[in-house]
MILO-191167 format. One record per residue (C-alpha): x, y, z. Coordinates in steps of 0.2 Angstrom, whole numbers, padded with zeros to 4 digits, always signed. Example, Ala and Ser with C-alpha at 12.3 -4.5 7.8 and 13.67 -1.06 7.14 Angstrom:
2
<atom c1="+0062" c2="-0022" c3="+0039"/>
<atom c1="+0068" c2="-0005" c3="+0036"/>
This chain:
267
<atom c1="-0005" c2="+0441" c3="-0298"/>
<atom c1="-0010" c2="+0433" c3="-0281"/>
<atom c1="-0008" c2="+0414" c3="-0282"/>
<atom c1="-0027" c2="+0411" c3="-0277"/>
<atom c1="-0032" c2="+0421" c3="-0292"/>
<atom c1="-0021" c2="+0411" c3="-0304"/>
<atom c1="-0028" c2="+0395" c3="-0297"/>
<atom c1="-0046" c2="+0401" c3="-0300"/>
<atom c1="-0042" c2="+0407" c3="-0318"/>
<atom c1="-0033" c2="+0391" c3="-0322"/>
<atom c1="-0047" c2="+0380" c3="-0316"/>
<atom c1="-0060" c2="+0391" c3="-0326"/>
<atom c1="-0050" c2="+0389" c3="-0342"/>
<atom c1="-0046" c2="+0371" c3="-0340"/>
<atom c1="-0064" c2="+0366" c3="-0336"/>
<atom c1="-0073" c2="+0377" c3="-0348"/>
<atom c1="-0061" c2="+0377" c3="-0363"/>
<atom c1="-0068" c2="+0361" c3="-0370"/>
<atom c1="-0086" c2="+0362" c3="-0363"/>
<atom c1="-0098" c2="+0372" c3="-0374"/>
<atom c1="-0100" c2="+0386" c3="-0362"/>
<atom c1="-0086" c2="+0398" c3="-0367"/>
<atom c1="-0069" c2="+0399" c3="-0358"/>
<atom c1="-0065" c2="+0416" c3="-0364"/>
<atom c1="-0082" c2="+0422" c3="-0358"/>
<atom c1="-0079" c2="+0415" c3="-0341"/>
<atom c1="-0061" c2="+0422" c3="-0340"/>
<atom c1="-0068" c2="+0439" c3="-0345"/>
<atom c1="-0082" c2="+0438" c3="-0332"/>
<atom c1="-0071" c2="+0434" c3="-0317"/>
<atom c1="-0064" c2="+0452" c3="-0315"/>
<atom c1="-0081" c2="+0459" c3="-0320"/>
<atom c1="-0091" c2="+0450" c3="-0307"/>
<atom c1="-0078" c2="+0449" c3="-0293"/>
<atom c1="-0070" c2="+0466" c3="-0294"/>
<atom c1="-0053" c2="+0458" c3="-0295"/>
<atom c1="-0040" c2="+0466" c3="-0306"/>
<atom c1="-0043" c2="+0461" c3="-0325"/>
<atom c1="-0030" c2="+0448" c3="-0329"/>
<atom c1="-0028" c2="+0454" c3="-0347"/>
<atom c1="-0028" c2="+0445" c3="-0363"/>
<atom c1="-0010" c2="+0439" c3="-0361"/>
<atom c1="-0014" c2="+0429" c3="-0345"/>
<atom c1="-0030" c2="+0423" c3="-0353"/>
<atom c1="-0020" c2="+0416" c3="-0368"/>
<atom c1="-0007" c2="+0409" c3="-0356"/>
<atom c1="-0020" c2="+0399" c3="-0347"/>
<atom c1="-0024" c2="+0392" c3="-0365"/>
<atom c1="-0007" c2="+0385" c3="-0366"/>
<atom c1="-0011" c2="+0372" c3="-0353"/>
<atom c1="-0027" c2="+0367" c3="-0361"/>
<atom c1="-0017" c2="+0366" c3="-0378"/>
<atom c1="-0005" c2="+0354" c3="-0370"/>
<atom c1="-0019" c2="+0344" c3="-0363"/>
<atom c1="-0028" c2="+0342" c3="-0380"/>
<atom c1="-0012" c2="+0338" c3="-0389"/>
<atom c1="-0008" c2="+0324" c3="-0376"/>
<atom c1="-0026" c2="+0317" c3="-0376"/>
<atom c1="-0026" c2="+0317" c3="-0395"/>
<atom c1="-0008" c2="+0313" c3="-0397"/>
<atom c1="-0010" c2="+0300" c3="-0411"/>
<atom c1="-0020" c2="+0312" c3="-0422"/>
<atom c1="-0008" c2="+0326" c3="-0418"/>
<atom c1="+0007" c2="+0315" c3="-0424"/>
<atom c1="-0003" c2="+0311" c3="-0440"/>
<atom c1="-0007" c2="+0329" c3="-0444"/>
<atom c1="+0012" c2="+0333" c3="-0441"/>
<atom c1="+0017" c2="+0320" c3="-0453"/>
<atom c1="+0003" c2="+0325" c3="-0465"/>
<atom c1="+0009" c2="+0343" c3="-0465"/>
<atom c1="+0026" c2="+0337" c3="-0470"/>
<atom c1="+0018" c2="+0328" c3="-0484"/>
<atom c1="+0008" c2="+0343" c3="-0490"/>
<atom c1="+0024" c2="+0353" c3="-0491"/>
<atom c1="+0031" c2="+0340" c3="-0503"/>
<atom c1="+0014" c2="+0340" c3="-0512"/>
<atom c1="+0011" c2="+0322" c3="-0507"/>
<atom c1="-0008" c2="+0324" c3="-0505"/>
<atom c1="-0016" c2="+0307" c3="-0508"/>
<atom c1="-0015" c2="+0300" c3="-0491"/>
<atom c1="-0024" c2="+0301" c3="-0475"/>
<atom c1="-0011" c2="+0310" c3="-0465"/>
<atom c1="-0010" c2="+0324" c3="-0478"/>
<atom c1="-0029" c2="+0325" c3="-0479"/>
<atom c1="-0030" c2="+0328" c3="-0460"/>
<atom c1="-0017" c2="+0342" c3="-0461"/>
<atom c1="-0027" c2="+0350" c3="-0475"/>
<atom c1="-0043" c2="+0349" c3="-0465"/>
<atom c1="-0035" c2="+0358" c3="-0450"/>
<atom c1="-0027" c2="+0371" c3="-0461"/>
<atom c1="-0044" c2="+0375" c3="-0470"/>
<atom c1="-0053" c2="+0375" c3="-0453"/>
<atom c1="-0040" c2="+0387" c3="-0446"/>
<atom c1="-0039" c2="+0400" c3="-0459"/>
<atom c1="-0056" c2="+0409" c3="-0455"/>
<atom c1="-0051" c2="+0412" c3="-0437"/>
<atom c1="-0034" c2="+0418" c3="-0441"/>
<atom c1="-0041" c2="+0431" c3="-0454"/>
<atom c1="-0055" c2="+0436" c3="-0442"/>
<atom c1="-0042" c2="+0438" c3="-0428"/>
<atom c1="-0031" c2="+0449" c3="-0439"/>
<atom c1="-0046" c2="+0460" c3="-0442"/>
<atom c1="-0051" c2="+0462" c3="-0424"/>
<atom c1="-0033" c2="+0466" c3="-0419"/>
<atom c1="-0031" c2="+0479" c3="-0433"/>
<atom c1="-0047" c2="+0488" c3="-0428"/>
<atom c1="-0043" c2="+0487" c3="-0410"/>
<atom c1="-0060" c2="+0478" c3="-0405"/>
<atom c1="-0053" c2="+0465" c3="-0393"/>
<atom c1="-0056" c2="+0474" c3="-0377"/>
<atom c1="-0073" c2="+0481" c3="-0382"/>
<atom c1="-0079" c2="+0463" c3="-0386"/>
<atom c1="-0076" c2="+0459" c3="-0368"/>
<atom c1="-0090" c2="+0469" c3="-0361"/>
<atom c1="-0104" c2="+0461" c3="-0350"/>
<atom c1="-0117" c2="+0465" c3="-0363"/>
<atom c1="-0108" c2="+0457" c3="-0377"/>
<atom c1="-0104" c2="+0441" c3="-0367"/>
<atom c1="-0122" c2="+0440" c3="-0361"/>
<atom c1="-0129" c2="+0441" c3="-0378"/>
<atom c1="-0116" c2="+0429" c3="-0386"/>
<atom c1="-0119" c2="+0416" c3="-0372"/>
<atom c1="-0138" c2="+0417" c3="-0374"/>
<atom c1="-0139" c2="+0416" c3="-0393"/>
<atom c1="-0125" c2="+0403" c3="-0393"/>
<atom c1="-0135" c2="+0392" c3="-0381"/>
<atom c1="-0151" c2="+0393" c3="-0392"/>
<atom c1="-0141" c2="+0388" c3="-0408"/>
<atom c1="-0133" c2="+0374" c3="-0398"/>
<atom c1="-0150" c2="+0368" c3="-0393"/>
<atom c1="-0157" c2="+0369" c3="-0411"/>
<atom c1="-0142" c2="+0360" c3="-0419"/>
<atom c1="-0142" c2="+0346" c3="-0406"/>
<atom c1="-0161" c2="+0344" c3="-0406"/>
<atom c1="-0163" c2="+0343" c3="-0425"/>
<atom c1="-0146" c2="+0338" c3="-0432"/>
<atom c1="-0144" c2="+0321" c3="-0439"/>
<atom c1="-0131" c2="+0309" c3="-0432"/>
<atom c1="-0125" c2="+0300" c3="-0447"/>
<atom c1="-0108" c2="+0308" c3="-0450"/>
<atom c1="-0092" c2="+0302" c3="-0441"/>
<atom c1="-0075" c2="+0310" c3="-0438"/>
<atom c1="-0067" c2="+0299" c3="-0451"/>
<atom c1="-0079" c2="+0306" c3="-0464"/>
<atom c1="-0074" c2="+0324" c3="-0461"/>
<atom c1="-0073" c2="+0333" c3="-0478"/>
<atom c1="-0064" c2="+0349" c3="-0483"/>
<atom c1="-0081" c2="+0357" c3="-0486"/>
<atom c1="-0087" c2="+0353" c3="-0469"/>
<atom c1="-0070" c2="+0359" c3="-0462"/>
<atom c1="-0072" c2="+0376" c3="-0471"/>
<atom c1="-0090" c2="+0378" c3="-0464"/>
<atom c1="-0085" c2="+0373" c3="-0446"/>
<atom c1="-0070" c2="+0384" c3="-0448"/>
<atom c1="-0081" c2="+0399" c3="-0452"/>
<atom c1="-0091" c2="+0395" c3="-0436"/>
<atom c1="-0075" c2="+0395" c3="-0426"/>
<atom c1="-0071" c2="+0412" c3="-0431"/>
<atom c1="-0086" c2="+0419" c3="-0422"/>
<atom c1="-0079" c2="+0412" c3="-0406"/>
<atom c1="-0067" c2="+0427" c3="-0406"/>
<atom c1="-0082" c2="+0435" c3="-0397"/>
<atom c1="-0081" c2="+0431" c3="-0379"/>
<atom c1="-0096" c2="+0421" c3="-0374"/>
<atom c1="-0099" c2="+0412" c3="-0390"/>
<atom c1="-0088" c2="+0398" c3="-0385"/>
<atom c1="-0076" c2="+0390" c3="-0398"/>
<atom c1="-0080" c2="+0372" c3="-0393"/>
<atom c1="-0099" c2="+0377" c3="-0392"/>
<atom c1="-0100" c2="+0385" c3="-0409"/>
<atom c1="-0090" c2="+0372" c3="-0418"/>
<atom c1="-0099" c2="+0358" c3="-0410"/>
<atom c1="-0115" c2="+0367" c3="-0415"/>
<atom c1="-0109" c2="+0368" c3="-0433"/>
<atom c1="-0104" c2="+0350" c3="-0433"/>
<atom c1="-0121" c2="+0344" c3="-0426"/>
<atom c1="-0130" c2="+0355" c3="-0439"/>
<atom c1="-0120" c2="+0346" c3="-0453"/>
<atom c1="-0125" c2="+0329" c3="-0446"/>
<atom c1="-0110" c2="+0324" c3="-0435"/>
<atom c1="-0114" c2="+0312" c3="-0420"/>
<atom c1="-0111" c2="+0321" c3="-0404"/>
<atom c1="-0094" c2="+0312" c3="-0399"/>
<atom c1="-0088" c2="+0315" c3="-0417"/>
<atom c1="-0093" c2="+0333" c3="-0417"/>
<atom c1="-0083" c2="+0335" c3="-0401"/>
<atom c1="-0068" c2="+0327" c3="-0407"/>
<atom c1="-0068" c2="+0337" c3="-0423"/>
<atom c1="-0070" c2="+0353" c3="-0412"/>
<atom c1="-0056" c2="+0348" c3="-0401"/>
<atom c1="-0044" c2="+0344" c3="-0415"/>
<atom c1="-0048" c2="+0361" c3="-0423"/>
<atom c1="-0043" c2="+0370" c3="-0407"/>
<atom c1="-0025" c2="+0365" c3="-0408"/>
<atom c1="-0019" c2="+0376" c3="-0423"/>
<atom c1="-0028" c2="+0392" c3="-0417"/>
<atom c1="-0023" c2="+0390" c3="-0399"/>
<atom c1="-0005" c2="+0386" c3="-0404"/>
<atom c1="-0004" c2="+0402" c3="-0415"/>
<atom c1="-0011" c2="+0413" c3="-0401"/>
<atom c1="+0000" c2="+0405" c3="-0387"/>
<atom c1="+0016" c2="+0406" c3="-0397"/>
<atom c1="+0013" c2="+0425" c3="-0400"/>
<atom c1="+0010" c2="+0428" c3="-0381"/>
<atom c1="+0025" c2="+0417" c3="-0376"/>
<atom c1="+0036" c2="+0428" c3="-0387"/>
<atom c1="+0029" c2="+0444" c3="-0380"/>
<atom c1="+0031" c2="+0438" c3="-0362"/>
<atom c1="+0049" c2="+0432" c3="-0365"/>
<atom c1="+0054" c2="+0448" c3="-0373"/>
<atom c1="+0046" c2="+0458" c3="-0359"/>
<atom c1="+0059" c2="+0453" c3="-0346"/>
<atom c1="+0045" c2="+0453" c3="-0333"/>
<atom c1="+0049" c2="+0439" c3="-0322"/>
<atom c1="+0033" c2="+0440" c3="-0312"/>
<atom c1="+0022" c2="+0439" c3="-0327"/>
<atom c1="+0033" c2="+0424" c3="-0333"/>
<atom c1="+0030" c2="+0415" c3="-0317"/>
<atom c1="+0011" c2="+0418" c3="-0318"/>
<atom c1="+0011" c2="+0411" c3="-0335"/>
<atom c1="+0020" c2="+0395" c3="-0330"/>
<atom c1="+0009" c2="+0392" c3="-0315"/>
<atom c1="-0007" c2="+0396" c3="-0325"/>
<atom c1="-0002" c2="+0384" c3="-0339"/>
<atom c1="+0002" c2="+0369" c3="-0327"/>
<atom c1="-0014" c2="+0371" c3="-0317"/>
<atom c1="-0025" c2="+0373" c3="-0333"/>
<atom c1="-0017" c2="+0358" c3="-0341"/>
<atom c1="-0023" c2="+0347" c3="-0327"/>
<atom c1="-0040" c2="+0353" c3="-0327"/>
<atom c1="-0042" c2="+0353" c3="-0346"/>
<atom c1="-0036" c2="+0335" c3="-0347"/>
<atom c1="-0049" c2="+0329" c3="-0335"/>
<atom c1="-0063" c2="+0340" c3="-0343"/>
<atom c1="-0059" c2="+0332" c3="-0360"/>
<atom c1="-0060" c2="+0314" c3="-0354"/>
<atom c1="-0076" c2="+0318" c3="-0344"/>
<atom c1="-0085" c2="+0327" c3="-0358"/>
<atom c1="-0082" c2="+0314" c3="-0371"/>
<atom c1="-0088" c2="+0301" c3="-0359"/>
<atom c1="-0104" c2="+0311" c3="-0355"/>
<atom c1="-0108" c2="+0313" c3="-0374"/>
<atom c1="-0110" c2="+0295" c3="-0376"/>
<atom c1="-0126" c2="+0295" c3="-0366"/>
<atom c1="-0131" c2="+0314" c3="-0364"/>
<atom c1="-0138" c2="+0327" c3="-0375"/>
<atom c1="-0132" c2="+0345" c3="-0375"/>
<atom c1="-0147" c2="+0351" c3="-0365"/>
<atom c1="-0138" c2="+0353" c3="-0348"/>
<atom c1="-0126" c2="+0365" c3="-0357"/>
<atom c1="-0140" c2="+0374" c3="-0366"/>
<atom c1="-0149" c2="+0377" c3="-0349"/>
<atom c1="-0133" c2="+0383" c3="-0341"/>
<atom c1="-0130" c2="+0395" c3="-0355"/>
<atom c1="-0148" c2="+0402" c3="-0355"/>
<atom c1="-0148" c2="+0405" c3="-0336"/>
<atom c1="-0130" c2="+0413" c3="-0337"/>
<atom c1="-0134" c2="+0423" c3="-0352"/>
<atom c1="-0150" c2="+0430" c3="-0345"/>
<atom c1="-0141" c2="+0434" c3="-0328"/>
<atom c1="-0127" c2="+0443" c3="-0337"/>
<atom c1="-0139" c2="+0454" c3="-0348"/>
<atom c1="-0149" c2="+0458" c3="-0332"/>
<atom c1="-0132" c2="+0464" c3="-0324"/>
<atom c1="-0127" c2="+0473" c3="-0340"/>
<atom c1="-0144" c2="+0483" c3="-0342"/>
<atom c1="-0150" c2="+0485" c3="-0324"/>
């Protein structure tokens, strides 16, 4: 793939992955709106490798805690904070893994990348985000994250397999609806992204390595590095913004984008 296209795709992924506006939707839109060759799902996931590295570095203390907790869970040592965090992430991840398996088995992945699907998902997701942020309480904190809430937010995360829904958008929406403060909702959403993205990235890396396609391997490496830089900056900026901003700017963006996409889809 031309280097300029790789740069654009990596920046799209890095900037939009942790904003509630759908990175997968924007990645699918790039070839649809520019006429460029579709980069394919493998390169889409490859750009997620960079954003995965960024969120793991940014939340490195939590990642280390969850890793230690996973080892404790394996030893059935459950009565501690580390094991609790590992269990929360496991419970939150299961729905998306199951939904992903169903979509893959039915061969729906490419069909879901249509302009109409992305448009409706963008529009409806924006409305849900507005309602949750407008009427949701702000009494819960990340430290009070429960297994029940992890399951509910995990169910919402499964819907993000549809391009345009936005993984961060729908999980933040669910967390705000459950009463989490904005920054805490975002932190929960970001931590939840790690297991799902890691699983998808590992599968793609194995396929790319086994393919022996050196050009694709080089594309994956470049896209990952560029998206890492953009994603790390986006995480820091977004969390800072949420200390004083509401979600309205992202809602307005989604409504305008969704309406425009539906016009293009049905015109």
